[in-house]
N, C-alpha and C positions, 0 to 999 in steps of 0.2 A: 527605464520600465525592468530590463532586461538583468541591470546593473541590482535590480534591487530584490527581483525575485532568486539572483542566484543570492545573495546573500540572505536570504530568509531562508535559501533552502538549505544551507550550510547552515548557520543558527540553527533551524529545527535539528538537522543531522547531527549538531554537536550538542545540544543540548537534550538530545529526546531523551535521558532516561528523566530528567526534571520536569519536561511538559507531559510526559507518561505519569509521571507520581502525579501535577498536578492534575488531567485527569480522572485518574485512580480515584482521587477525594472529590472532584467535582461526583463523580457518574456515584459515589458512596452515598454521598448526602442527595442527591437527586434519589437515589433508587429509595433512601430510607423515607425521605419526606412524601414518595408514593405509596411507600408502604411494601412496594417490590424489593424489600433487600435481603429476604430469606431465601426467599428463588433466586435471586441472582447467586448468591453460596452455595444453593443447592446448584446451581445449573453450572458455577464455574469449578465447583468438586468432580463435576464429570469430565470437565476436557482434559484431556491428555497431559499432558504435562511438555510432552514433545511438540505439541502447539504453541502454549504458551504456558507461564508460571503468573502472570500477570493478569489484572480484573481484564477480563474480554472486552467488554465494550470500551474500557478507555485505551487499550492497544488500537483496536476497530476503528476511534476514536484519531488516534496520532497517524495511522496510516492512512486515513482516509486525507489530513491535512499533508501531506507530505506529500502522497499521491495529487490531492489537486495544486498543488505548487509546480510538483513536476508538469501536469499537463499545461497547465497557465502558461509555462514556460515556455514551453513546445508549442502552443500554441500564439505565443508571441514571436517567437521562434523560425516557424516552418508557417506559413501565414496564407498557402497554399491550399485551399479545402480540401483537397483529394489528399496531400498530404495528413491535413492533420486526420481526416476521417480516419488515414490507413492507421496512423497512430491509435485514433480512439479502436478501430478491430485489434489493434496487437494489443493494448493492454487490456481488453474483455478478456482473447482468448487465452492469454499468461494466466490471469484471473480463476479464468473458466479452467483450466489444466489443476492448478492451484485448488481449487476447491476440489476440481474432481477426485483427485489425489490425497488429499483430504479426506474425502468419505471413504474412499476405497481401504484407507489404515480405521477409519472407524467401521466398516463393515464387515473387514477383515480380522477383528477382534483386536485392534489396536497395534497393530503393524507398525513399528520402531523404523522402518525403512522408510513407507510413505511419510509417514512425521518430521523425520529428518527431510525428504526430498521435498517434502510442500514448503518446509520452513526455510530451507535453502531458495527455493522459488520465491518465496515470499521476500525474504533478505534481499532480491536482489532485483525484484519491483518496487520496491521500495526503497531504494537507495537513488544518485547521481548516476548509473550506470548506460540504464536506458536511455535516458536524458541527451548525456553525453554520444551515446552509439546513433542514436535514431538523428540525432542534426550532424553528426557527420556524417553519414549516410546519406543522408537528404544532399546533402549540400555537395558531396561529392557524384551527387547524381544517379544514384539508386535507388527506386522508389518513383513514385508520380513526379512528373518535374514544379515545380515551381514557377509563378507567370513571371516573364520576360520586361523588365522597366524597359 
């Protein structure tokens, strides 16, 4: 199970452009089918290029896919409920910081520094680094203890 999730994580990371392009086509077709394509295009034009230049729903879908695999991998690697709850709180906290900084950027007249910082945070979260760091830290004894067999 762990090996399959690691391979899935690596493949999704390596083929991110192709996956996002596929999600873009799917979202465009889906939005057109329900008559929301023009509204989505108008919304997309209002998004600062510092956040994303691609179709926002496609990028969000990719991020959810990647985060889902990361969280599933951590769930398998860290079976202790206390460790899992801490992982969820950490991910939720960093995503809240991301949203907060992006909102500050929007409210301050599209401040480039805020978009750059929020983008760096999101790029970090949607990467294997947090998975590896949390696994190593918990296995080294930091954070909640896993049950002893």
